[in-house]
ROMIRO-163262 format. One record per residue (C-alpha): residue in one letter; x, y, z. Coordinates in pm, whole numbers, plus 50000, padded with zeros to 5 digits. Layout:
aXYZ
...
This chain:
m194827994426757
k197918008226924
i199097993527253
k198958019427530
y201208021427833
t200668040228156
a204368038628248
l207668027628101
s207567994228273
a207697956828233
a204987953627966
f207347967327705
l210497954427866
l209347918327860
a209617920127482
i213327916527544
s214897890327766
t214737897228137
q216347864728241
a218307871828557
q222067868728522
n224867880128744
r227287895428497
f227097909228149
q228057886727858
p228617897927496
e225127886927391
d223477907727663
i224557940627505
w222217932627216
k219277924327442
l219117960227560
s216877986527402
y218518018327276
v216648051227306
s217338079527061
e216428113926927
p213648127327151
q211628154826979
a209038176827149
s205728184026977
p205098220526874
d202618225127161
g204988209127413
k202438182727514
n204178151727376
i207648137627318
l208448116027016
f211438092527026
g212848060126889
i213648026927054
k216008003226875
t215967966126953
t218077938326802
k217367903126686
l220747887026723
d219727855526536
e218737877026235
n221837898926272
k219907931326251
g218317958726456
n214977976226424
n214008011426533
d210368018426623
l208698051126719
f207018059527050
i205278089327210
m204938099127576
k203908128927784
p206568153727904
d206448137828251
g207198103028110
r203658089628145
g201178078527878
l203618059427657
i202158046427331
s203768028227043
l203368050626740
v204798029326459
e206087993926491
s207007974326180
p209647949926049
q211397979925890
s213218006726087
e211608040926114
f214088069626151
n214528107326113
a211088112526273
r209858148726282
w206748166626402
r204988185926131
p204988223026229
d201228222526295
g201588191826517
k198908172726327
k201228147726162
i204548130626225
g206828124125931
f209538097725924
l211668077925680
r211348040725617
s212518016125354
e209977992325208
g211617970024952
g213957997324834
a215328031424921
p213958051425217
q210868072725153
l208848097725355
f205818085025547
e203348103225770
v201148092226058
n198758108826302
p200078113726657
d197728086326777
g199248061526530
s196358061826281
e196268069425907
l199758058425812
e200458070825458
k203398070025219
v204178105325101
s207198103524869
s208368082224580
e211688099424518
a213998081424277
g217028070924476
g215178075824803
i215498101725080
e218288100125338
g217198128425569
f214388154325569
e212928184625749
y209578202825721
a209708240025645
p208338260025942
d205528274325725
g204518239425614
k204858247725242
h208018228225159
i210228200225273
l213968197825231
f215788165025202
h219158151525100
r220148121624894
q222978109624675
v222998119024307
t225328107724030
v227238137623897
q230228121123731
k229938092023490
p232658069123350
d234368079123028
a232098064522760
v234948061222510
l237258041322738
y234498017722850
k232998012822505
d232297975822435
l233477967122791
p230217963322984
k231757938123224
a234917957823302
s235197964323676
g238147988123677
k237698023323815
i239758053323704
y240718081623937
d242508114223867
g242638127924222
l242618118824589
l239738109624812
y239108081324570
r237868062324872
h236478075325202
w236048056225533
t234178026125387
e233288035225027
w235108039224698
a234258070824507
d231658063124237
g230788097524104
s227878102924344
f227528131324593
n225158141624873
h222918170024749
v220188190924911
f216708191124755
i213578212024805
q210018202224716
n206628218324753
y204468203025024
n200758206625097
d199088187725383
g200518153225316
e201088157824943
l204318165424757
e203638187624458
g205708191324142
n209248179024106
s211978181524365
i214688207524300
d218368199624347
i219798232524477
m223318219524404
a222668205924056
g225898195923881
e228148202924181
t230838177624270
f230528184924643
d228768168824937
a226088184225157
p225828169925418
l229528161625445
k230538125525398
p230918101525560
m229068109225884
g227158141625822
g223368140425826
i220278162025843
e221768180926141
q223938199425887
i220898215625719
s218208238425866
w215328261525777
s214888298325859
p211768305026071
d209888320225776
g210598290225553
k212168311925282
t215828303325337
l217728272025419
a221258269125554
y223508240025475
t227038227725540
c229288221025242
k232988218925164
k233128231124805
k236398214124722
f236958184224497
g239588157024457
t242988162724612
a241868196724747
d239058179024932
a241438152925079
t243838179025215
s241418204625362
t238808206425639
n237538240725526
s233788236025504
d231398265725501
i227828275925581
y225708284725278
l222338302025265
y219978293624979
n217038317024911
l213978298924776
e212638329724597
t215808342824430
k217538308724410
n220758326424511
t223368309924733
q225538329524977
n228598317925170
i228308333825517
s231428318025671
e233918328125403
g237278335625563
l236748310625847
m239238283925752
g238318252225942
y235188231025973
d231988252125984
t228988229526047
e225428225726183
p223828259926124
r220808269926336
f218578300526289
s217308318326598
p213518315626640
d213088353026567
g215038349026244
k217528376426331
k220598354926391
i222208322626280
a224668302326486
w226948273326401
q229998253226511
s233288266326375
m236908254726385
e239628280326329
r242368261426141
d242288243825807
g243518208025814
y242998202826189
e239968180826245
a240228181526626
d240388219426664
k238278237426923
n234648239526807
r233718276026861
l230168289426888
m229848314826607
v226788337826598
r226048360026297
d223598389026290
i221748383625963
a220928420225896
s224368435225967
g226568404925901
k228368410226233
l230048378326348
t230608369826716
d232788342226859
a230688335327168
t233248311227317
k236308332927255
d237088336927625
f236228301227724
d238518270827693
i235748247227583
t234668230427262
i230958228427178
e228578206226981
s224838201126913
l223518236126970
v219848245327036
w218348280627059
s216038291127342
s212528299927225
d213068337127300
s216288337827091
r218268350227388
a220238319027477
i221878289427308
y222228255527475
f224908230827367
q226928200627475
v230458203527615
q233018176427679
t234518183728019
q236538163728271
g235638129528135
t231918137028097
i229598154627850
q227378182127994
i224868208427880
y226058244527886
e224288277327811
w225408309127635
d223318339127741
s223638367127487
e222568393427740
e225148384928005
l228548401328026
p231158381027832
a232878368028146
k229598352728269
a227938345127937
i228648307727945
s227698284928233
p226918248028290
i223338235528316
t223988199028408
k226628181328614
g227458146428730
e229408116428607
s227478108828289
n227318117427920
i224648138927756
t224228124027408
s221438144627246
l219648177327316
a216338193127213
l214028221227324
l210628215527482
k208488246927495
a205388245427714
g203608278827747
k206068306427835
m208638282927984
d211478264327815
n212628230027919
l215318208727764
i214958172027684
f218048150927643
t219428115727648
r221958105427912
q224138074627954
s226918061728177
i229378033028179
n226768012328364
a223698019928151
p222638030527798
n220638061627708
e217468071827885
i215478103927833
w215588132328085
s214278167728106
i215658198328282
d214508233328364
p217508254528256
i216698281228518
t216198260028829
q218328231428687
k215818206728826
e216078173628640
n213458146728577
r214158111928446
l211428104128193
t212198068728081
g213518036628229
i213338014727922
n216067991128041
d215467992228416
e213817958228447
f216417941328230
l219317957128415
k217937945328749
g219177910728656
f222787922128655
k225277933828912
t226667967828823
c230287978328838
k231758003229078
i233268032628888
e235898054529051
k237528086428928
k241238086929013
m243708114928951
m246968098728843
l250268117428837
a252068121628503
d255858122828482
d255688160428430
g253668165528748
k250258170328585
s247158150628681
i245558125028451
l241838119328513
t241458081628503
w238258061528529
v238698028228706
v235918002628656
y235887974228909
p234347939628858
p230967932629019
d231367921029380
f234817936729387
n236837925529689
p239877947529762
s241607918629938
i241777899029611
k244267905729332
y242617910328990
p243967909328635
t243967944928506
i243607960328161
l244897994128049
f242528008927790
c244298030327531
q241888055627382
g241628062027009
g240978093926818
p243668103826897
q241568132927027
s238478116027170
m237708119027540
v237458088227764
s234058094927914
q230938079028058
s230038061227735
f228018029327691
s229138011727373
t228127979627200
r231817971327148
w234157989127389
n231737983227672
f233637987727997
q230907972828216
l230987941428002
m234777940028023
a234887944928399
s232127919028438
q234517892628305
g236647897628616
y239027924928501
i239787958828650
m239507983628363
v241798014128375
l240708042428144
p243138072028142
n242448105527976
r246058108227859
r247528138327683
g245828146927355
l242178144127460
p239428170727469
g237618180927785
f240698193227972
g241498225027783
k243108234327454
e246708228727565
w245998193227689
n244098184827369
e246718197827126
q249858184527294
i249738152027101
s250078165926746
g253578157726623
d254278138426946
w252348105826916
g255058085027080
g255988111227339
q254008124927632
a250818105427553
m252718072627577
r254468083927896
d251028091728040
l249868056327966
i252958041628128
s252618064528431
v249038053528488
s249838016628444
d252748019028689
q250628036528952
i247658013028924
a250077983428948
k250957994729302
e247377990229423
p247027959629649
y244077946329448
v245947947029113
d247877916529000
k250847934328842
d251927901528681
k248647899028492
m248237932328317
g247177937727956
a246767967327722
v244037971227460
g242907998127217
a241558007526874
s242668032326607
f245168055026786
g244578031427076
g245798003626846
y248808025126764
s249378028627140
v249297990827181
y251807985826897
w254068012627045
l253827997927395
a254627963427257
g258087976127164
n258647998427466
h256787984527770
q259757966727932
k257817936228056
r254927955928211
f252207937428015
k251427900927951
a248917905027665
f248047930427394
i245007936027171
a245087961326886
h241967968726680
c242387987726350
g245588003226481
v248258023926307
f251478003526278
n253698021126024
l253348058926004
e254888061025656
s252568035225500
m249638050525691
f250358084625540
g250438069925190
a247268049125217
t244808068325437
e242118089025265
e241688121225465
t245318131825428
w244798163625631
f244738141425938
s248158125425894
n249658157425755
w248638177126065
d249438150926328
m252728139326175
k253748175526100
g254148168525731
p254698139525486
y257568115025523
w259378129525220
q259548163925375
e263008178125451
p263938176925728
k261958145025782
p259438148726069
v260538129626377
s257168111926384
y258388087226122
t261798080426271
k261108082926644
f257438074126699
s256428047826440
p255728014326613
h257247994026329
n260668007326430
f260417988626763
v259317954126643
k262767940926738
n261607943527101
w258297925027059
d257977895027291
t254417896727430
p251327878027299
m249267899927066
l245797897826912
v245487919126597
i241997928426473
h241467946826145
n238637952225898
d238717951825519
k236567982825467
d238578004725701
f240028030625464
r240948055125741
v243448030725893
p243868006525602
l243887968825642
t247577967025553
e248437982725891
g247027952426071
l248517928225818
q251987942825872
a251667940126249
f250447904026242
t253147894125994
a255797910026215
a254507891726523
q254457858426342
l257957862526201
k259177872126549
n257577840126686
v255437861026918
p252207842627010
s249647860526794
r246257857826631
f244567877826354
l240807884926355
y239587898326020
f236167912125925
p235637915525547
d232377935225584
e233247961025854
g234887995225843
h236748012926122
w234187999726370
v232367966526419
l228657974226378
r226907941626286
p225487924026593
q226897889226534
n230277903726435
s230247922926761
v229567891526963
l232367873126780
w234677902726841
n234007901027214
r234357863227232
v237757864227063
f238737894527275
f237977877227606
d239367843727491
w242707860427417
l242847878827748
g241827847427935
r244717827727788
y247357851027927
l245797870028218
k243757843428396
């Protein structure tokens, strides 16, 4: 029997610790529950979503499925098991819910009734299923999984069954955290009939050495069905080897189930084209599109194609915004999407029947981040359901009427737990750059902040480099946790970040050590003048490009800081160019390779390794073995330099992590070392 809930209250929340504490500690981040992916039922009467909890002692998390009414009442646990359930989807008739789960092997498709009864395993696909969707007519499913396309040369490996060497003839031989092994993500179709898969699955990309969805982070959001279930659209970059490593030119492909023909509908659009979505009436298809090849942080345009005529419209042509996660209205008139703007993420709407100058407008506002978006249709009215977070709290589910813009908070999964903690005051300050422009800077104050006391202060250097400093709640760079240790956190949206227009975002390319670094220094100098800031106890921390920023500041800060922490940072721009995997990134941002004539100034003027002679400030270096984007050798070089310079330094190394730290116990260790280092020099 399923446990029923009349409200999202303490009965569920007591499953996690609610022991009252004053301030967040690293372990507390993993006692929270994390809400994800709300999905409305076809009749609009229920909302399906996941809740992930973590067992820190077992070093793993578990995602279970829940259902509630659109007003947040009537919560029931749908599926709870020792294995995580994910990629949950309503069947088009609303009579079943499908989801993926691993049971002693690769993930497979399961189904359950909306009341939690009659749980059945549906698939037994060799190699498992990594993402799936029902066809709208209920006659097929699509899914994606990895398939082996290339095999080692049988002649070379003859009689060498224990040889471990791998042979590569082109670039992208490793990507983010994985070495290339001849396998690729492919899209499959299979007949489906009321809980039964019939016949064999069909690989619509058989033999192709390309990925759909795109590796390493693409998922089922990059594939979608047409309303009649006869066509599917998918994202793919049909380039291989060195061509793949030097280009971002992915396209949108349509595959017809009847003719088995594939059509490229974004040919001629040269950047990333991703996440296609058919309009409910089947007359149009929309997707996210970047204009320039090789530029991964380009403006994401909203492209809309009329399927009958082929006419293509750039719906955001006259708007200086970049979009993501689009959703059609049920009448096919409007498209809703997320926009990064002014240090927050909001929902915007494009109305196809408005004049171009008024076609795009915001739906939500406030100092928070919208992190997912879905449509809830109830009768003739559309509502949107979404998840929202802030620096002080993780995701909860909300709904909004896009016409009246009335919002309703549907869940409070962590409310009882969070009552045991004092929250941090968050202030938005506009700091002045040396060129007279304003830098939106979030300042997070410790709990019980007293302006008459001087506090140690930390400058946070954002990564990306083009990734907005917003109202995010992270399990690692958690600003509430950091401020709760008694630090004032200063989070500037320096030059080279989205959310402040195209010019602001693009300024950083070819100028890593220029205006962006001057912005960081300007903010640190201004915050140091505040009476509550101890200017003699300031530190700077950051990851990725933020780690680069820390290394650069270490050689150029002129005694401003007393401690540095760099996580997976870029230290030597020449070695970075030669060892990273997605070479389009370095090629674009450095304005060419280091052997180019004339040599780009990035290597001679902006590389932190050129300023090691000035290093004199304690530094913690953190780097991970499986980080192929910013390879481990960058951190090793920095730590070696600090040691040989007799700079107080420590190296934290994770052999099983990539560019991020994702495992719970590794995260806790990361935070303990982080705060121990800061405490030595700032407290």
